[in-house]
N, C-alpha and C positions, 0 to 999 in steps of 0.2 A: 983660930980654929977653922979648920977647914971643914966645911960641911958640904956634903954633896946633896944636892937637891935632886930628888927624883921627880921627874915630870911625867905625870901619867897622861895617857891618851884620854881625851875626853870622850865619854860615852854619849852617843846621841840617842835620845829616847824617842825615836820615831817608830811608827808602826811598820812592820815588815810587810812589804807588798810582794805577794807571790804572783808569778805569771801563770796564766791559764794554760794548762797543757791540753791542746786541742785534740791530740790523738787519744788521750785518756778520756776526754769528754765523749768522743765518738764511740769508743768502746763501751762506756757506761750507757749511752743512749741505746746502742745495739743490744746490750744485755737486757736492759729494761724492756725494750720492745719485744725481744725474743721471749722473755718471761711472761709478758702480757699475752703474747700469742699462745703460749703453752697453757696459761691459766684460762684463757677464753675457750680453748679447745676442750680442756678438762671440764669446765663448767657446762659447756654445751652437751658433752657426752653424759654427764651426770643428770642434767635436766631431761634429756631424752630417755634415759633409763628410768628415772622417777616418774615421768609422764607415762611411760609404757606400763609401769606397775600400777599406777592409778587407773589407767584405762582397763587393765585386766580386772581390777576390783569392781569397776563400774559394770563391765561386761558380765561378771559373775552375778552381780546383783540384778541386772536386767534379765539374765537367764532364769534366775529364781523367780522373779516377778512374772515372767512370761509363762513359766510352768504353772504358777499359782493361778494366773488368769485363764489359762487353758482349762484347768480343772473347774474353775468357776463357770466358764463358758459351757463346758459339757453338762454341768449340773443345771444351768439355766435352760439349755436346749431340751434336756429331759423333762424339766418342769413345764416348759412351754408345750411340748408334745402331749404331756399328760393333761394340761389344762384345756387344750383345744381338741382333745380326742372326741370322736363322735359319741362314744358311750357315755362319757361324762356330760357332754352337752345335752344329750337326750335325757339323762337322769335329772339334771337340773331343770330342764324344761318341763318334764312331767311332774316332778315332785314339788318344786318350789313355785313354779309359775303356773301350774295347773293346766298345762297344754296337753293335747292328746295327739297321738300319731295319726297322720292323715290316712284315710281309707281310699280305695280306688274310686269311689263315687265322689268324694270331696276334692280329690287331687286333680289339678289341671296342669297340663304341660304348656309352658310358654316358650314359643320358638323365637329365636332371635332373628331380627330382620337386618340384613346387611344393606348398608347404604351404598348405592353405586355412585362412583365419582362422576361429576359432570363431564361431558365430552370435551376434549381439548380444544375443539374449534369454537366452542361457545364463549361468548363474552359475558362476563358477570360483573355487575356494578357492585362496588363495595362502598360502604358508608364509613 
């Protein structure tokens, strides 16, 4: 009996080593860097837009607060003018404090004396 023996090629179970394609790596790095640049630009523009909207809201709040404070200021100025008005002061002085209006006989006029500065040629000792 003639038998033919088939000899098979032995399979080597080694890991396949792929070579690094440098051109493809460069293209990948360029693409990633370009994408990062576009992303950074878009994020910066969005940040500017959102910050401008936030500042608009702050400005509107400050304008409302300023208008409210102006109204309060007007009210306080009117109240101050009323409180220091001569008619009110005289009424409090005569009614509550029992004061009387001065007459011409009891009133005296006090004149202010102006102090003259010393001459510039004088020597003054200081302590």
